[in-house]
C-alpha positions in Angstrom: 57.5 80.4 -6.4 54.2 78.6 -7.1 53.9 74.8 -7.0 51.2 73.0 -8.9 50.8 69.4 -7.9 48.6 66.5 -9.0 49.2 64.1 -6.2 47.6 61.1 -7.9 46.7 61.1 -11.6 43.3 59.5 -12.3 42.2 57.5 -15.4 45.6 56.1 -16.2 47.0 52.6 -15.6 49.3 52.7 -12.6 50.3 55.3 -10.0 51.9 58.6 -10.9 51.6 62.4 -10.3 52.5 65.8 -11.8 54.7 68.4 -10.1 55.3 71.8 -11.8 57.1 74.7 -10.2 56.4 78.2 -11.6 58.5 81.3 -10.9 56.1 84.0 -12.0 55.3 83.4 -15.6 58.4 81.2 -16.0 58.4 77.4 -15.7 61.2 76.5 -13.2 60.7 72.7 -13.1 58.4 70.0 -14.5 58.3 66.4 -13.1 56.0 63.6 -14.1 56.5 61.5 -11.0 56.3 57.8 -11.5 56.2 56.5 -7.9 54.9 53.0 -8.5 57.5 50.6 -7.2 60.0 48.9 -9.5 59.2 45.3 -10.3 62.5 43.8 -11.5 61.2 41.6 -14.3 64.5 41.5 -16.1 66.2 40.1 -13.0 63.4 37.6 -12.5 64.2 36.1 -15.9 67.8 35.4 -15.2 68.3 31.6 -14.9 65.0 30.8 -16.5 64.8 28.7 -19.6 63.9 30.1 -23.1 60.4 28.6 -23.1 59.5 30.2 -19.7 60.2 33.8 -20.9 57.0 34.7 -22.8 54.7 33.4 -20.0 56.7 35.5 -17.4 57.0 38.7 -19.3 53.4 38.9 -20.3 52.7 39.5 -16.6 54.4 42.9 -16.8 50.9 44.2 -17.5 47.3 42.9 -17.9 46.5 45.4 -20.6 49.6 45.0 -22.7 50.1 41.3 -22.1 49.6 40.2 -25.7 52.2 42.7 -26.8 54.8 41.5 -24.3 54.0 37.9 -25.1 54.4 38.2 -28.9 57.4 40.4 -28.7 59.1 37.9 -26.4 58.3 35.0 -28.7 59.9 37.0 -31.6 63.0 37.7 -29.6 63.5 34.0 -28.7 62.9 33.1 -32.3 65.5 35.7 -33.4 68.0 34.1 -31.1 67.3 30.7 -32.6 67.0 31.9 -36.2 63.5 30.5 -36.5 61.2 31.8 -39.2 57.6 31.1 -38.6 55.0 30.2 -41.2 52.6 32.7 -42.8 49.7 31.0 -40.9 51.5 31.6 -37.6 52.3 35.2 -38.6 48.6 35.8 -39.4 47.4 34.2 -36.1 49.8 36.2 -34.1 48.7 39.4 -35.8 45.1 38.5 -35.0 46.1 38.1 -31.3 47.8 41.4 -31.5 44.9 43.2 -33.1 42.6 41.9 -30.3 44.9 43.7 -27.9 44.8 46.9 -30.0 41.0 46.9 -30.2 40.4 46.3 -26.5 43.1 48.8 -25.4 42.3 51.6 -27.7 38.5 51.3 -27.1 39.1 51.4 -23.3 41.3 54.4 -23.4 39.3 56.4 -25.9 35.8 55.9 -24.6 36.4 55.5 -20.9 39.5 57.5 -20.1 40.2 60.2 -22.7 36.8 61.3 -24.0 35.5 62.5 -20.6 38.4 65.1 -20.7 37.1 66.7 -23.9 33.4 66.7 -22.9 33.9 68.1 -19.4 33.2 65.0 -17.3 35.2 63.8 -14.3 35.0 60.2 -15.5 33.2 57.5 -17.4 30.3 57.0 -15.0 28.9 60.6 -15.3 29.6 60.4 -19.0 27.6 57.1 -19.2 24.6 58.8 -17.4 24.4 61.5 -20.1 25.8 59.7 -23.2 25.2 56.0 -22.7 25.4 55.1 -26.4 29.1 56.2 -26.7 30.1 54.4 -23.6 28.2 51.3 -24.6 30.0 51.3 -28.0 33.4 51.6 -26.3 32.8 48.8 -23.9 31.4 46.5 -26.6 34.5 47.1 -28.8 36.7 46.3 -25.7 34.8 43.1 -25.2 35.2 42.1 -28.8 39.0 42.7 -28.6 39.1 40.5 -25.5 37.1 37.7 -27.2 39.5 37.9 -30.2 42.5 37.4 -27.8 40.7 34.5 -26.2 40.0 32.7 -29.5 43.6 32.9 -30.6 45.6 33.1 -27.4 43.5 30.8 -25.1 42.3 33.6 -22.7 41.8 37.3 -22.8 44.8 38.1 -20.6 48.2 36.5 -20.4 47.8 34.2 -23.5 49.0 30.6 -23.4 48.4 29.3 -26.8 51.1 30.9 -28.9 54.5 29.1 -28.6 58.0 29.5 -30.0 57.6 28.6 -33.7 53.9 28.3 -33.9 50.7 27.6 -31.8 49.8 24.9 -29.4 46.2 24.6 -30.7 44.6 26.2 -33.7 41.5 28.4 -33.0 38.1 26.9 -33.7 37.1 28.0 -37.3 33.5 28.5 -36.2 34.5 30.8 -33.4 36.6 32.8 -35.9 33.7 32.9 -38.3 31.4 34.3 -35.7 34.1 36.9 -34.7 34.5 37.8 -38.3 30.8 38.6 -38.5 30.9 40.7 -35.4 34.0 42.6 -36.5 32.0 43.5 -39.7 29.1 44.7 -37.5 31.6 46.7 -35.4 32.9 48.3 -38.6 29.4 49.5 -39.3 29.7 51.6 -36.1 32.7 53.5 -37.6 30.4 56.5 -38.4 29.6 56.8 -34.7 33.3 56.9 -33.8 33.9 59.5 -36.5 30.9 61.6 -35.3 32.2 61.6 -31.7 35.8 62.5 -32.4 34.9 65.0 -35.1 32.8 66.9 -32.5 35.6 67.3 -30.0 37.3 70.6 -29.5 41.1 70.0 -29.2 43.1 72.7 -27.3 46.5 73.5 -28.7 48.2 74.5 -25.4 50.7 71.6 -25.6 52.0 72.1 -29.1 55.8 72.0 -29.3 58.5 70.6 -31.6 58.3 66.8 -31.4 60.4 63.9 -32.7 58.3 60.9 -33.7 59.8 57.4 -33.6 58.1 54.3 -35.0 58.9 50.9 -36.6 58.7 50.9 -40.4 56.1 48.3 -41.5 57.6 45.1 -43.0 55.5 45.3 -46.1 53.9 48.0 -48.2 50.8 48.3 -45.9 50.4 49.7 -42.5 51.4 47.2 -39.8 52.4 46.9 -36.1 55.4 44.8 -37.0 58.8 45.9 -38.4 62.5 45.5 -38.3 63.7 49.0 -38.8 63.3 52.1 -36.5 62.6 55.4 -38.2 62.7 58.9 -36.6 61.3 62.1 -37.9 64.8 63.5 -37.7 65.6 61.4 -40.8 67.6 58.9 -38.8 67.0 55.1 -39.2 68.2 52.2 -37.1 68.0 48.5 -37.2 66.0 46.9 -34.4 69.1 45.3 -33.0 70.6 48.8 -32.5 67.6 49.9 -30.4 69.8 51.2 -27.6 71.1 53.9 -29.9 67.5 55.2 -29.9 66.4 54.7 -26.4 69.5 55.9 -24.5 68.0 55.2 -21.1 69.0 57.2 -18.1 67.9 57.3 -14.4 66.1 60.4 -13.2 65.8 61.3 -9.5 62.0 61.9 -9.4 60.9 58.7 -11.1 61.1 54.9 -10.7 61.1 54.7 -14.5 64.0 55.6 -16.6 63.9 58.3 -19.3 64.9 57.9 -23.0 66.3 60.5 -25.3 67.4 60.4 -29.0 70.4 62.5 -29.6 69.8 64.2 -26.2 66.2 65.2 -27.1 62.9 63.6 -25.9 60.8 61.8 -28.5 57.3 60.3 -28.8 56.2 56.8 -29.7 52.6 55.7 -30.1 49.7 56.0 -32.5 50.4 59.6 -33.5 54.0 58.7 -34.2 53.0 55.7 -36.3 50.5 57.8 -38.3 53.0 60.6 -38.7 55.3 58.2 -40.6 52.9 55.7 -42.2 49.4 57.2 -42.6 49.8 56.9 -46.3 49.9 53.1 -45.9 46.5 52.9 -44.2 43.5 51.4 -46.0 41.2 53.9 -47.8 38.6 53.4 -45.0 41.1 54.3 -42.3 42.4 57.3 -44.2 38.9 58.5 -44.6 38.3 58.2 -40.9 41.4 60.3 -40.2 40.2 63.0 -42.7 36.6 63.1 -41.3 37.7 63.4 -37.6 40.0 66.3 -38.5 43.4 64.5 -38.0 45.6 66.7 -40.1 49.2 65.4 -40.3 51.8 66.3 -39.4 50.8 67.8 -36.1 52.8 68.5 -32.9 49.8 68.5 -30.7 49.9 65.4 -28.5 46.1 65.6 -27.8 45.6 64.3 -31.3 47.1 61.0 -30.2 43.6 60.2 -29.2 42.3 60.8 -32.7 45.2 58.7 -34.1 44.1 55.8 -31.8 40.6 56.2 -33.1 41.9 55.8 -36.7 44.0 52.7 -35.6 40.9 51.3 -33.9 38.9 51.3 -37.1 41.9 50.0 -39.1 42.4 47.2 -36.6 38.7 46.1 -36.9 39.1 46.1 -40.6 42.4 44.3 -40.6 41.2 41.6 -38.2 38.1 40.9 -40.2 40.2 40.6 -43.3 42.7 38.2 -41.6 39.9 35.9 -40.4 38.5 35.8 -43.9 42.0 34.9 -45.3 42.6 32.2 -42.7 39.2 30.6 -43.2 39.4 30.7 -47.0 42.9 29.2 -47.1 42.0 26.6 -44.4 44.1 26.4 -41.2 46.5 23.4 -41.1 48.1 21.7 -38.1 51.8 22.4 -38.1 54.7 20.3 -36.8 56.1 21.9 -33.6 59.5 23.4 -34.1 62.4 21.4 -32.6 64.5 23.7 -30.4 68.2 22.8 -29.9 70.6 24.9 -27.9 74.3 24.3 -28.4 75.9 27.7 -27.9 75.2 31.1 -26.3 72.8 33.2 -28.3 71.2 36.7 -28.2 67.8 37.7 -29.7 66.1 41.0 -30.0 62.6 42.0 -31.4 60.4 45.0 -31.5 56.7 45.6 -32.1 54.2 48.5 -32.1 51.9 47.9 -29.1 49.0 50.3 -28.2 51.3 52.9 -26.5 54.2 52.7 -29.0 57.4 50.8 -29.8 58.2 47.9 -27.4 61.7 46.3 -27.3 62.6 42.9 -25.9 66.2 41.6 -25.9 67.6 38.4 -24.3 70.9 36.7 -23.9 71.0 32.9 -23.4 73.8 30.5 -22.4 74.5 27.3 -24.2 71.7 25.5 -22.3 69.1 28.1 -23.3 68.9 29.8 -19.9 68.6 33.6 -19.7 71.8 35.3 -18.7 70.6 38.9 -19.3 67.3 40.6 -20.3 66.3 44.0 -21.4 62.7 45.3 -21.9 62.1 48.9 -22.9 58.5 49.9 -23.0 56.8 52.8 -24.8 55.6 54.6 -21.7 59.1 54.7 -20.4 60.3 56.2 -23.7 57.5 58.8 -23.7 58.1 60.1 -20.2 60.6 62.8 -21.1 58.3 63.9 -23.9 55.4 64.1 -21.5 57.4 66.6 -19.4 58.3 68.6 -22.5 54.6 68.9 -23.4 53.6 69.9 -19.9 56.3 72.5 -19.9 55.0 73.9 -23.2 51.4 74.1 -21.8 52.6 75.8 -18.6 54.5 78.4 -20.5 51.5 79.3 -22.6 48.9 79.3 -19.8 50.8 80.4 -16.7 49.5 83.7 -15.3 46.4 83.8 -17.6 43.1 84.0 -15.8 41.5 81.4 -17.9 44.4 79.0 -17.8 43.2 75.8 -16.1 46.6 74.3 -15.6 45.7 71.2 -13.7 43.1 69.9 -16.1 45.3 70.7 -19.1 48.3 68.9 -17.5 46.1 65.8 -16.9 44.7 65.8 -20.4 48.3 65.8 -21.8 49.3 62.9 -19.7 46.2 60.9 -20.5 46.6 61.6 -24.2 49.7 59.4 -24.1 47.6 56.6 -22.7 50.4 55.7 -20.2 50.9 52.3 -18.8 52.9 53.0 -15.7 53.2 49.4 -14.6 55.0 48.7 -17.8 57.4 51.6 -17.3 58.6 50.4 -13.9 59.3 46.8 -14.7 63.1 47.5 -14.8 66.1 47.3 -12.4 66.7 50.9 -11.4 70.3 51.1 -12.2 72.3 53.8 -14.1 
């Protein structure tokens, strides 16, 4: 028996490791160990009032905070039967896009690209290729500033509320951000050139089920009410547990999810697998030029899918700002919230790493009696192990098979957010 261990995985959010056991050329066992401690956010919510929920759950993670914040708002509104105005929908999407831009830019330029170019991290990469790193960091900053303009601050937003917004963003700030988004879009050829130049190994290719929300309209979107799997199955968001089927595994503080007993993947590659035809012409051209040919079962192309979404998000954010400023933003009367009976609300969104579910039960006074949050990284964990196994089976025993580096590349391609995956109560 040979044991290959990565004790602490670098360039990911949170703490985890990889443990693979080989019996000759055969793979005996694969564990993606999530050993960061459980954080019990669902239990922390019990007894809290409905209006406290978004501000608490956005603390699950500082990278994914806008996603948790908006999804929680939508779940509370689902419980109350509140339909927000088109202006509120646009502003929330703008907040969401800021998160997408900053998260994708950070992952691609600082965490993933060093893998493909043979660098141990972003610092040595910056020494040799400062322009690429500078571009990534400037895009991340732009995404943070967009979240600040709409949400009140770059992390753990405070301005979005159930039914609307506490304060409308400054039109001049939005106008300036719109100009800068346009300037950032002019850098798209540099993004294309970088990702088109990368050599993508195929060691991890294996049959994959892709799951994503169906966009609410005819265009690509990070919001939806129906779950679609590449198996042909569809589910309403309220039936999300039929998809996630969470179970406890002994080697991880995060649960695993399986659809019909099989692992599945959520995230950028899953979204584009289903909905690439709904992208804008510019984003479709980026996908074509960087060599993202769909469908693919190579998880390393999730990085390329994120690059496509990054360009799409810049374009969409610039367009939304133009629409808001042209229409003129109007102060809206706060929604009056009245609780008279127990209620339940569920919502889902597509955050940077994949589909995020929030579901809450409330008593007649609007206090939380039960909460359930299922994050994309937790859903992806079983699929990560499947891809590591496929890689080990192809490379084990070969003299040029660098298993450790390839295992790490696979995990980083998922852009895991480990702190999000261990928020739960570790119960069967």
